[in-house]
Backbone as CSV, one residue per row, in Angstrom:
resi,resn,N_x,N_y,N_z,CA_x,CA_y,CA_z,C_x,C_y,C_z
1,MET,148.898,147.729,87.086,149.413,146.433,87.443,149.176,146.135,88.923
2,VAL,149.370,147.151,89.754,149.154,146.985,91.187,147.686,146.649,91.452
3,MET,146.796,147.274,90.682,145.361,147.031,90.849,145.015,145.586,90.512
4,LYS,145.624,145.030,89.456,145.360,143.641,89.080,145.832,142.691,90.183
5,ARG,147.006,142.965,90.747,147.513,142.124,91.829,146.592,142.202,93.040
6,TRP,146.175,143.420,93.339,145.286,143.616,94.482,143.978,142.850,94.267
7,SER,143.405,142.885,93.065,142.164,142.167,92.753,142.381,140.663,92.855
8,LEU,143.488,140.188,92.327,143.790,138.760,92.400,143.962,138.325,93.853
9,PHE,144.667,139.134,94.628,144.849,138.832,96.043,143.504,138.777,96.769
10,THR,142.630,139.717,96.474,141.309,139.767,97.111,140.493,138.529,96.763
11,VAL,140.498,138.123,95.501,139.747,136.943,95.071,140.283,135.696,95.765
12,VAL,141.594,135.529,95.798,142.200,134.362,96.441,141.876,134.355,97.935
13,ALA,141.959,135.490,98.579,141.660,135.569,100.012,140.203,135.212,100.278
14,LEU,139.300,135.717,99.464,137.877,135.403,99.637,137.610,133.917,99.423
15,LEU,138.250,133.333,98.434,138.085,131.899,98.198,138.595,131.081,99.382
16,MET,139.725,131.495,99.952,140.267,130.774,101.104,139.331,130.882,102.306
17,VAL,138.765,132.049,102.527,137.826,132.233,103.639,136.590,131.364,103.419
18,ALA,136.061,131.364,102.198,134.870,130.564,101.896,135.157,129.076,102.068
19,PHE,136.319,128.633,101.597,136.689,127.223,101.720,136.839,126.829,103.189
20,THR,137.493,127.667,103.960,137.689,127.388,105.386,136.351,127.328,106.113
21,ALA,135.447,128.234,105.792,134.124,128.240,106.428,133.339,126.987,106.053
22,ALA,133.418,126.602,104.795,132.707,125.398,104.355,133.276,124.160,105.038
23,LEU,134.578,124.098,105.164,135.223,122.964,105.820,134.830,122.895,107.296
24,ALA,134.826,124.031,107.961,134.444,124.067,109.377,132.986,123.661,109.548
25,SER,132.151,124.121,108.654,130.725,123.775,108.719,130.519,122.279,108.518
26,ALA,131.248,121.705,107.584,131.114,120.270,107.310,131.583,119.445,108.504
27,GLN,132.604,119.919,109.195,133.127,119.177,110.335,132.198,119.248,111.537
28,THR,131.480,120.362,111.687,130.593,120.492,112.843,129.227,119.878,112.590
29,ALA,128.862,119.698,111.342,127.566,119.078,111.044,127.615,117.612,111.466
30,THR,126.546,117.166,112.079,126.522,115.767,112.503,126.298,114.877,111.290
31,ALA,127.124,113.883,111.198,127.007,112.936,110.092,125.777,112.065,110.311
32,LYS,125.132,111.713,109.234,123.967,110.835,109.316,124.456,109.460,109.756
33,PRO,123.833,108.915,110.794,124.304,107.611,111.263,124.075,106.527,110.215
34,ALA,124.934,105.546,110.250,124.795,104.419,109.319,123.496,103.683,109.630
35,PRO,122.832,103.169,108.601,121.586,102.441,108.865,121.864,101.184,109.687
36,THR,120.925,100.870,110.543,121.054,99.650,111.335,120.464,98.491,110.552
37,TYR,120.823,97.310,110.979,120.275,96.096,110.378,118.747,96.135,110.447
38,GLU,118.235,96.525,111.601,116.791,96.576,111.804,116.126,97.588,110.878
39,SER,116.743,98.766,110.732,116.129,99.794,109.882,116.115,99.366,108.416
40,VAL,117.130,98.644,107.991,117.159,98.144,106.611,116.033,97.133,106.396
41,ILE,115.823,96.246,107.359,114.753,95.249,107.246,113.391,95.941,107.220
42,VAL,113.171,96.893,108.122,111.890,97.609,108.169,111.657,98.364,106.863
43,ASN,112.681,99.044,106.359,112.528,99.775,105.093,112.262,98.827,103.933
44,SER,112.899,97.672,103.934,112.639,96.679,102.883,111.206,96.175,102.973
45,TRP,110.725,95.964,104.199,109.333,95.538,104.418,108.371,96.568,103.813
46,LYS,108.634,97.825,104.104,107.768,98.889,103.583,107.866,98.964,102.058
47,ASN,109.072,98.886,101.538,109.265,99.016,100.091,108.551,97.923,99.316
48,VAL,108.682,96.665,99.745,108.047,95.583,98.990,106.531,95.729,99.034
49,HIS,105.987,96.110,100.177,104.530,96.246,100.266,104.020,97.485,99.534
50,ASN,104.805,98.547,99.531,104.402,99.721,98.750,104.399,99.403,97.255
51,LYS,105.379,98.616,96.797,105.399,98.222,95.381,104.205,97.330,95.051
52,ILE,103.847,96.432,95.955,102.688,95.567,95.721,101.410,96.398,95.721
53,LEU,101.315,97.382,96.605,100.131,98.252,96.629,100.003,99.039,95.327
54,VAL,101.106,99.512,94.804,101.074,100.209,93.508,100.514,99.275,92.439
55,MET,100.933,98.024,92.460,100.421,97.050,91.490,98.928,96.807,91.705
56,ALA,98.508,96.722,92.954,97.095,96.482,93.258,96.223,97.610,92.709
57,LYS,96.725,98.829,92.770,95.965,100.000,92.305,96.092,100.222,90.797
58,ASP,97.034,99.573,90.175,97.400,99.843,88.786,96.327,99.386,87.798
59,THR,95.631,100.334,87.208,94.569,99.989,86.254,95.110,99.675,84.861
60,VAL,96.419,99.819,84.652,97.005,99.353,83.392,96.852,97.833,83.324
61,PHE,96.906,97.192,84.488,96.587,95.766,84.570,95.066,95.714,84.694
62,PRO,94.374,95.289,83.636,92.908,95.415,83.614,92.195,94.514,84.623
63,ASP,91.044,94.985,85.067,90.242,94.220,86.029,89.902,92.828,85.511
64,ASP,89.678,92.708,84.212,89.301,91.390,83.681,90.465,90.395,83.699
65,LYS,91.670,90.869,83.989,92.830,89.972,84.112,93.115,89.611,85.574
66,LEU,92.404,90.204,86.526,92.657,89.910,87.934,92.369,88.453,88.276
67,GLY,91.551,87.802,87.488,91.252,86.389,87.697,92.234,85.453,87.011
68,TRP,93.212,86.007,86.291,94.185,85.194,85.551,95.040,84.372,86.515
69,LYS,95.260,83.106,86.133,96.121,82.194,86.893,97.164,81.606,85.947
70,PRO,98.397,81.454,86.409,99.408,80.833,85.559,99.178,79.333,85.396
71,HIS,98.403,78.764,86.302,98.123,77.327,86.306,96.824,77.137,87.079
72,PRO,96.009,76.149,86.708,94.733,75.958,87.414,94.877,75.779,88.934
73,ASP,96.016,75.258,89.379,96.222,75.048,90.815,96.834,76.261,91.523
74,SER,97.066,77.328,90.798,97.694,78.526,91.365,96.640,79.529,91.815
75,ARG,97.099,80.517,92.559,96.223,81.636,92.910,96.082,82.555,91.705
76,SER,94.929,83.209,91.622,94.754,84.256,90.613,95.518,85.496,91.084
77,VAL,95.634,86.483,90.220,96.304,87.731,90.590,95.588,88.356,91.789
78,LEU,94.272,88.415,91.743,93.512,88.985,92.858,93.731,88.171,94.141
79,GLU,93.728,86.858,94.023,93.969,86.009,95.199,95.379,86.210,95.752
80,GLU,96.325,86.434,94.870,97.708,86.692,95.297,97.767,87.989,96.105
81,LEU,97.089,89.015,95.611,97.063,90.298,96.318,96.365,90.164,97.673
82,ARG,95.281,89.415,97.710,94.578,89.191,98.986,95.468,88.395,99.952
83,HIS,96.206,87.440,99.425,97.100,86.629,100.253,98.166,87.519,100.908
84,VAL,98.711,88.442,100.147,99.691,89.388,100.692,99.046,90.212,101.807
85,THR,97.820,90.646,101.575,97.104,91.445,102.577,96.909,90.658,103.869
86,ILE,96.522,89.409,103.741,96.330,88.573,104.930,97.670,88.369,105.645
87,GLY,98.750,88.255,104.877,100.080,88.160,105.485,100.428,89.400,106.292
88,LEU,100.052,90.558,105.779,100.262,91.804,106.528,99.462,91.793,107.832
89,GLU,98.215,91.346,107.742,97.365,91.275,108.940,97.957,90.314,109.968
90,MET,98.480,89.205,109.490,99.077,88.229,110.392,100.315,88.805,111.079
91,THR,101.150,89.476,110.323,102.358,90.072,110.888,102.002,91.075,111.978
92,THR,100.977,91.864,111.736,100.530,92.844,112.729,100.048,92.140,113.992
93,ALA,99.239,91.103,113.818,98.722,90.359,114.975,99.861,89.739,115.779
94,VAL,100.808,89.130,115.094,101.938,88.491,115.780,102.763,89.541,116.533
95,ALA,102.984,90.698,115.916,103.737,91.767,116.581,103.019,92.250,117.841
96,LYS,101.699,92.171,117.841,100.907,92.562,119.017,100.826,91.440,120.049
97,GLY,101.350,90.268,119.703,101.283,89.132,120.605,99.963,88.384,120.529
98,GLU,99.226,88.610,119.461,97.923,87.961,119.284,98.072,86.707,118.429
99,LYS,97.151,85.785,118.624,97.121,84.592,117.771,96.424,84.962,116.469
100,PHE,96.806,84.282,115.401,96.218,84.553,114.089,96.019,83.228,113.379
101,ASP,94.797,82.962,112.999,94.465,81.731,112.279,94.395,82.069,110.787
102,PHE,95.492,81.798,110.094,95.596,82.167,108.680,94.521,81.470,107.847
103,ALA,94.336,80.193,108.064,93.353,79.428,107.279,91.941,79.959,107.510
104,ALA,91.609,80.280,108.751,90.278,80.823,109.044,90.103,82.187,108.384
105,ARG,91.176,82.979,108.386,91.106,84.311,107.755,90.907,84.171,106.251
106,GLU,91.608,83.234,105.620,91.424,83.009,104.182,90.009,82.539,103.882
107,LYS,89.481,81.681,104.734,88.122,81.177,104.540,87.114,82.324,104.653
108,ALA,87.298,83.196,105.629,86.416,84.355,105.797,86.514,85.288,104.592
109,ASP,87.671,85.321,103.980,87.902,86.189,102.826,87.135,85.710,101.595
110,ALA,86.822,84.442,101.552,86.170,83.861,100.370,84.827,84.520,100.061
111,GLY,84.124,84.994,101.073,82.814,85.589,100.846,82.838,87.071,100.515
112,LYS,84.007,87.672,100.493,84.106,89.114,100.230,84.027,89.409,98.740
113,PRO,83.643,90.640,98.392,83.586,91.016,96.968,84.949,90.845,96.301
114,LYS,84.946,90.332,95.102,86.188,90.082,94.356,86.452,91.262,93.414
115,THR,86.654,92.431,94.001,86.887,93.632,93.200,88.225,94.263,93.570
116,ARG,88.761,95.009,92.629,90.013,95.734,92.878,89.807,96.724,94.026
117,ALA,88.706,97.459,93.996,88.467,98.488,95.012,88.438,97.887,96.416
118,ASN,87.755,96.773,96.576,87.673,96.123,97.881,89.043,95.631,98.329
119,MET,89.761,95.007,97.410,91.075,94.464,97.737,92.056,95.589,98.083
120,VAL,92.024,96.686,97.327,92.926,97.811,97.599,92.615,98.420,98.967
121,ALA,91.343,98.599,99.276,90.966,99.171,100.576,91.480,98.301,101.723
122,GLU,91.345,96.988,101.578,91.828,96.089,102.629,93.354,96.108,102.726
123,MET,94.032,96.171,101.584,95.490,96.209,101.612,95.976,97.511,102.242
124,GLU,95.353,98.625,101.903,95.747,99.904,102.501,95.566,99.873,104.020
125,ALA,94.463,99.303,104.476,94.222,99.203,105.920,95.257,98.296,106.579
126,ALA,95.588,97.195,105.926,96.578,96.262,106.480,97.960,96.912,106.548
127,ILE,98.314,97.673,105.527,99.598,98.381,105.522,99.622,99.429,106.629
128,ALA,98.537,100.183,106.762,98.465,101.228,107.794,98.626,100.641,109.193
129,ALA,98.142,99.433,109.401,98.288,98.775,110.703,99.666,98.127,110.852
130,SER,100.193,97.581,109.771,101.440,96.817,109.831,102.676,97.695,110.011
131,PHE,102.806,98.747,109.225,104.048,99.521,109.234,104.415,100.043,110.626
132,PRO,103.493,100.666,111.363,103.874,101.140,112.705,104.253,99.999,113.659
133,MET,103.576,98.871,113.542,103.894,97.735,114.412,105.279,97.181,114.096
134,VAL,105.603,97.089,112.829,106.910,96.570,112.419,108.017,97.536,112.848
135,GLU,107.747,98.833,112.762,108.736,99.819,113.211,108.966,99.718,114.716
136,ALA,107.889,99.532,115.461,107.974,99.529,116.921,108.522,98.224,117.481
137,LYS,108.225,97.137,116.819,108.591,95.829,117.374,109.222,94.973,116.281
138,GLN,110.516,95.162,116.102,111.213,94.402,115.071,111.530,93.009,115.590
139,SER,111.255,92.049,114.765,111.466,90.658,115.143,112.309,89.979,114.074
140,PRO,113.215,89.084,114.478,113.992,88.345,113.481,113.119,87.566,112.500
141,SER,111.925,87.176,112.933,111.039,86.429,112.031,110.596,87.276,110.842
142,LEU,110.734,88.592,110.967,110.351,89.477,109.868,111.184,89.190,108.618
143,ILE,112.407,88.737,108.796,113.268,88.440,107.652,112.639,87.347,106.797
144,GLY,112.157,86.294,107.425,111.494,85.221,106.684,110.232,85.694,105.991
145,TRP,109.463,86.532,106.687,108.229,87.047,106.079,108.536,88.018,104.950
146,LEU,109.608,88.769,105.084,110.016,89.674,104.013,110.362,88.876,102.762
147,GLU,111.099,87.807,102.949,111.465,86.946,101.819,110.205,86.351,101.190
148,HIS,109.274,85.911,102.013,108.033,85.311,101.520,107.205,86.332,100.727
149,GLN,107.070,87.537,101.259,106.297,88.562,100.550,107.014,88.963,99.255
150,GLY,108.335,88.911,99.262,109.088,89.171,98.037,108.790,88.143,96.956
151,GLU,108.547,86.900,97.372,108.152,85.868,96.401,106.818,86.231,95.751
152,HIS,105.889,86.733,96.547,104.588,87.131,95.987,104.756,88.310,95.027
153,TYR,105.635,89.239,95.382,105.907,90.354,94.476,106.447,89.820,93.149
154,GLY,107.362,88.868,93.212,107.908,88.267,91.994,106.843,87.577,91.161
155,LYS,105.914,86.890,91.821,104.813,86.247,91.089,103.959,87.294,90.380
156,LEU,103.708,88.406,91.057,102.890,89.461,90.451,103.604,90.100,89.256
157,VAL,104.904,90.308,89.379,105.678,90.840,88.246,105.581,89.877,87.065
158,THR,105.695,88.586,87.340,105.584,87.579,86.282,104.201,87.604,85.650
159,ALA,103.158,87.760,86.451,101.793,87.844,85.914,101.669,89.022,84.955
160,TYR,102.266,90.140,85.305,102.266,91.297,84.406,102.933,90.923,83.083
161,ARG,104.144,90.400,83.177,104.935,90.115,81.973,104.268,89.069,81.083
162,VAL,103.738,88.007,81.677,103.087,86.953,80.891,101.862,87.505,80.165
163,ASN,101.220,88.496,80.765,100.044,89.110,80.154,100.398,90.299,79.257
164,GLY,101.683,90.463,78.968,102.117,91.500,78.036,102.056,92.910,78.595
165,ILE,102.138,93.047,79.915,102.043,94.357,80.559,103.348,94.633,81.305
166,VAL,103.842,95.846,81.172,105.065,96.236,81.875,104.697,96.573,83.325
167,PRO,105.364,95.957,84.304,105.072,96.270,85.709,105.371,97.740,86.024
168,PRO,104.663,98.316,86.979,104.863,99.739,87.297,106.313,100.110,87.587
169,ILE,107.047,99.259,88.294,108.424,99.573,88.670,109.337,99.685,87.450
170,SER,108.955,99.037,86.338,109.801,99.012,85.137,109.392,100.037,84.085
171,ARG,108.352,100.775,84.348,107.896,101.769,83.369,108.752,103.021,83.439
172,PRO,108.892,103.685,82.298,109.638,104.952,82.318,108.950,105.952,83.246
173,LYS,109.742,106.706,83.927,109.203,107.702,84.865,108.796,108.955,84.152
């Protein structure tokens, strides 16, 4: 009987020591700071563009549907993706303090190959240039551009659904 009490006492004592050590460790560990308004905006900027890039690369959406338009006066899926890319380029230029002629850039884009590979390469380059600039120089105007790029993401999701394709974000993992 004495042995059982001694064992129980030992177990309880060890648990108390472990609990106290864990509590002390938790108190001395630095808590992760709350996200700032700016960091949330920057992360949202990255997230929306990463989701659009996944769609641009997604071969489940066939190449022959990249020319699909919801209406004759609308952009095609490929044109929508290129428009997002040009928006990224513009944001980078503005963050650098450079002027950007959106209409001239779109006009220059008209002569480029209308392929997924070309569009993806340009979008990847635009993202690679944009993300560091947005991180380094956060501007309140980014909120408006984030909302605008989110509209393009919504249009692309709709293009998937209207064409009977599940968007990448909605597919089972």
